[in-house]
C-alpha positions as CSV (number, residue, x, y, z in Angstrom):
1,X,1.1,-49.7,-8.3
2,X,3.2,-51.8,-10.7
3,X,6.4,-50.2,-9.6
4,X,5.3,-50.7,-6.0
5,X,4.6,-54.3,-6.8
6,X,8.0,-55.0,-8.1
7,X,9.7,-53.3,-5.2
8,X,7.4,-55.0,-2.7
9,X,8.1,-58.4,-4.2
10,X,11.8,-57.8,-4.2
11,X,11.8,-56.4,-0.6
12,X,9.6,-59.3,0.7
13,X,7.0,-56.7,1.8
14,X,4.1,-58.8,0.7
15,X,1.7,-57.6,3.4
16,X,1.6,-54.0,2.3
17,X,1.2,-55.1,-1.4
18,X,-1.7,-57.4,-0.6
19,X,-3.4,-54.7,1.5
20,X,-3.1,-52.3,-1.5
21,X,-4.4,-55.0,-3.9
22,X,-7.4,-55.8,-1.6
23,X,-8.2,-52.1,-1.3
24,X,-8.0,-51.4,-5.0
25,X,-9.4,-54.6,-6.5
26,X,-11.3,-56.3,-3.7
27,X,-14.8,-55.2,-4.7
28,X,-14.2,-55.9,-8.4
29,X,-12.9,-59.4,-7.6
30,X,-16.0,-60.0,-5.4
31,X,-18.3,-59.0,-8.3
32,X,-16.4,-61.1,-10.7
33,X,-16.6,-64.1,-8.4
34,X,-20.3,-63.5,-7.8
35,X,-20.9,-63.6,-11.5
36,X,-19.6,-67.1,-11.5
37,X,-21.1,-68.6,-8.4
38,X,-24.3,-66.5,-8.1
39,X,-24.2,-66.7,-4.3
40,X,-23.0,-63.8,-2.1
41,X,-21.7,-65.8,0.8
42,X,-19.8,-68.2,-1.4
43,X,-18.4,-65.3,-3.4
44,X,-17.1,-63.6,-0.3
45,X,-15.4,-66.9,0.8
46,X,-13.9,-67.5,-2.6
47,X,-12.7,-63.9,-2.8
48,X,-10.8,-64.4,0.5
49,X,-9.3,-67.6,-0.9
50,X,-8.2,-65.8,-4.0
51,X,-6.3,-63.2,-2.1
52,X,-4.7,-65.9,0.1
53,X,-3.7,-67.7,-3.0
54,X,-2.3,-64.5,-4.5
55,X,-0.3,-63.8,-1.3
56,X,1.2,-67.3,-1.4
57,X,1.9,-67.0,-5.2
58,X,3.3,-63.5,-5.2
59,X,6.8,-64.7,-5.8
60,X,5.7,-66.3,-9.1
61,X,4.6,-62.9,-10.5
62,X,7.1,-62.0,-13.2
63,X,5.7,-58.8,-14.5
64,X,4.8,-60.1,-18.0
65,X,1.3,-58.7,-17.5
66,X,-0.2,-56.1,-15.2
67,X,-0.7,-57.1,-11.6
68,X,-4.5,-56.6,-12.2
69,X,-4.4,-59.0,-15.1
70,X,-2.5,-61.5,-13.0
71,X,-4.9,-61.2,-10.1
72,X,-8.0,-61.6,-12.5
73,X,-6.4,-64.7,-14.0
74,X,-6.0,-66.3,-10.6
75,X,-9.6,-65.3,-9.7
76,X,-11.1,-66.7,-12.9
77,X,-9.2,-70.0,-12.5
78,X,-10.2,-70.3,-8.9
79,X,-13.9,-69.8,-9.8
80,X,-13.7,-72.4,-12.5
81,X,-12.0,-74.8,-10.1
82,X,-14.8,-74.2,-7.6
83,X,-17.5,-74.8,-10.1
84,X,-15.9,-78.1,-11.0
85,X,-15.4,-79.1,-7.4
86,X,-17.2,-81.9,-5.6
87,X,-18.3,-79.4,-2.9
88,X,-20.1,-77.3,-5.4
89,X,-21.8,-80.2,-7.1
90,X,-22.8,-82.1,-4.0
91,X,-23.4,-79.6,-1.2
92,X,-26.6,-77.6,-1.2
93,X,-26.4,-74.1,0.2
94,X,-29.4,-73.4,2.4
95,X,-28.7,-69.7,2.7
96,X,-29.2,-68.7,-1.0
97,X,-30.3,-65.2,-1.5
98,X,-32.7,-64.0,-4.2
99,X,-31.1,-61.9,-7.0
100,X,-34.2,-59.7,-7.3
101,X,-35.3,-58.0,-4.2
102,X,-38.9,-56.7,-4.1
103,X,-39.0,-53.0,-4.8
104,X,-39.9,-50.6,-2.0
105,X,-43.5,-49.5,-1.7
106,X,-42.3,-45.9,-1.3
107,X,-40.6,-45.9,-4.7
108,X,-42.1,-44.0,-7.5
109,X,-43.5,-45.8,-10.5
110,X,-40.5,-45.1,-12.7
111,X,-38.0,-46.4,-10.1
112,X,-40.0,-49.6,-9.8
113,X,-40.0,-50.1,-13.6
114,X,-36.3,-49.4,-13.8
115,X,-35.5,-51.8,-11.0
116,X,-37.7,-54.5,-12.5
117,X,-35.9,-54.1,-15.9
118,X,-32.5,-54.2,-14.1
119,X,-33.6,-57.3,-12.3
120,X,-34.7,-58.9,-15.5
121,X,-31.3,-58.0,-17.1
122,X,-29.4,-59.4,-14.1
123,X,-31.5,-62.5,-14.2
124,X,-31.0,-63.0,-17.9
125,X,-27.3,-62.4,-17.6
126,X,-26.9,-64.9,-14.7
127,X,-28.8,-67.5,-16.8
128,X,-26.1,-67.3,-19.6
129,X,-23.4,-70.0,-19.7
130,X,-20.3,-68.9,-17.8
131,X,-18.2,-68.4,-21.0
132,X,-20.6,-65.7,-22.2
133,X,-21.2,-64.2,-18.7
134,X,-17.5,-63.7,-18.1
135,X,-16.8,-61.8,-21.4
136,X,-19.9,-59.6,-20.8
137,X,-18.7,-58.8,-17.3
138,X,-15.1,-58.1,-18.3
139,X,-16.0,-56.1,-21.3
140,X,-18.9,-53.9,-20.0
141,X,-18.3,-53.8,-16.3
142,X,-14.6,-53.9,-16.1
143,X,-14.2,-52.0,-19.4
144,X,-11.4,-54.3,-20.6
145,X,-10.3,-54.5,-24.2
146,X,-10.9,-57.5,-26.3
147,X,-7.1,-58.2,-26.2
148,X,-7.1,-58.0,-22.4
149,X,-10.1,-60.3,-22.1
150,X,-8.4,-62.8,-24.5
151,X,-5.3,-62.8,-22.3
152,X,-7.3,-63.3,-19.1
153,X,-9.5,-66.0,-20.4
154,X,-6.7,-67.7,-22.4
155,X,-8.7,-67.7,-25.6
156,X,-8.2,-66.0,-28.9
157,X,-9.4,-62.4,-29.6
158,X,-11.8,-63.7,-32.3
159,X,-13.3,-66.1,-29.8
160,X,-13.9,-63.2,-27.4
161,X,-15.6,-61.2,-30.1
162,X,-17.7,-64.2,-31.0
163,X,-18.7,-64.8,-27.4
164,X,-19.6,-61.1,-26.9
165,X,-21.7,-61.2,-30.1
166,X,-23.4,-64.5,-29.1
167,X,-24.0,-63.3,-25.5
168,X,-25.6,-60.1,-26.6
169,X,-27.8,-62.1,-29.0
170,X,-28.8,-64.5,-26.2
171,X,-29.6,-61.7,-23.8
172,X,-31.7,-60.0,-26.5
173,X,-33.7,-63.2,-27.1
174,X,-34.2,-63.8,-23.4
175,X,-35.2,-60.2,-22.6
176,X,-37.6,-60.0,-25.6
177,X,-39.2,-63.3,-24.6
178,X,-40.2,-61.9,-21.1
């Protein structure tokens, strides 16, 4: 992919590269964005914006990091910009969806219990401040190293470790309190 990226950027074949990036990373970016905005419709819209921004900025990619890291950095910055925006603060979204869907009546007891526990975990995770939520997401879901997370979030490795430890502590407190 990285060799393809360099060749595509040089050859001005951006369309093919963006298609490949959307295929490979689209769902992951969508989940990352959702972890910030907590709304599926807004997450989908922002994900589209991120890929448009990536397409327009492809000429700025210098290969100092992987293409995935570069894309994640754009996504994280775009989400943070959205959260600070006037639109996010002043416009109320009427189509909000609930995070926890009611379990099916056909499900067996164990499945119901598992879904409830997963829902509590998701709810507790979404209640965390964004700086803790993002490191949990990147470390456990994206399986990135501390060093990669530090590079993406533009903080020190020790800060990432502290945020991971603190976020696990907060999750434990919130889940034990329920």
